[in-house]
N, C-alpha and C positions, 0 to 999 in steps of 0.2 A: 595594380597589387602583384607583385610578383612574388611567387611559392622560393623557396631554396630551391627547389629542383629547377629553378625556370619558368614556371608553366604560371598563365595569368589567372589570378585569384578573382572570384565573381565575388563582387559584394555588391550590396542591397541597405536601402532606407530603411530607417525604423520601422514605417508607414507601411512599406513593399515586404518587410519580414513581418509585419502582422499579419499580412493579408495573403501571404504564403500560402500555398497546402501544405509545404511542408510543417510550416508552423500552426497550422489548425490540426495536421493529423496529430502533433507531438500533443498539445491540449488536450485532444479527445481522446488520445491514450493514457494521458495522464487522469484527466476524470475518470475513465473505465476502469482503471486500476483502482483509483480512492474508493469509489461509487462501491466493487465489488469487497475491498477490504473491508470499507465500514459494514458494508449489511452482513459481513460474515463477523464481525466483531461483536454486531448489537444481537445478533440470532444467537450468538453466542452468551452474552451477557443476560439479554433477556428472558433467554431460554432456560438459563439457570434460577432468573428470579422469579420466572410465571413456574416454575419445578418446586421451587419454596413455598409460592402460594397455591399451587392446585397440589400437591401429592406430597405434604409434608413425612407423611408413611414412609415414602419412599428410601428418602434423603434422611431418614431415621434410623435407618434399617443397620444393626453394627455390623462391622466388618472385621473388627477386632475385639479385644476385651476393652477398649476405652472409646472407640474409632466409629462413627458413623459414617454413613457414604457421603454427607453432605460436605464434609472436609475435604477427602480430597477431589469431588468433583468442583469444590469451590479453587482448590491449588490448582486444579487444570483450569477451570478459566484463567486464572491470572496468567500460568505459563502460554496459555494459546494465545493469548492476549500478547503476550512480548515473541511470541510467534510470528502472527500477523504482522509486528511493527518490523521484524527482523528479514520476513518475506518482501516488506516497502523498500527498506532499504536498500536490501540486493539486486532488486529489481532497479532500482533510482540510481546505483552505482553501477550498472552493469549494460543499462538501455538509455532510462532519459539521459543523467548524466552529460554521457557523452554525445546525444542528438543534440543537446542544451549547447555545448563546446560548439558545435558544428555549425549551426543557427548563427552565434554568437561570430566567429569567426567571420562569417557572410557578410554582417554589418558591416558599412562605411566609415 
């Protein structure tokens, strides 16, 4: 198969692609990113839950006339979980998706 510039394009079967080091590296990278972000999310969420369970006095401290520290911390957990999602989407769009496209283009 030739590319628009006239160069021959390497093609692989699905089996060759699945066994290729490029594919294995991509899968490994995706798992690493997913596991790291999942661990961060668990630490964030379960850290807040454990704080509720073990230090209610801290969370019940007033930081305003009607607001306690627990409310902004709860909102921070939600916002930071969105931030972790955005981090994954940005990583996927900039790094993962172009690599997937490159590998797909090599298939027969």
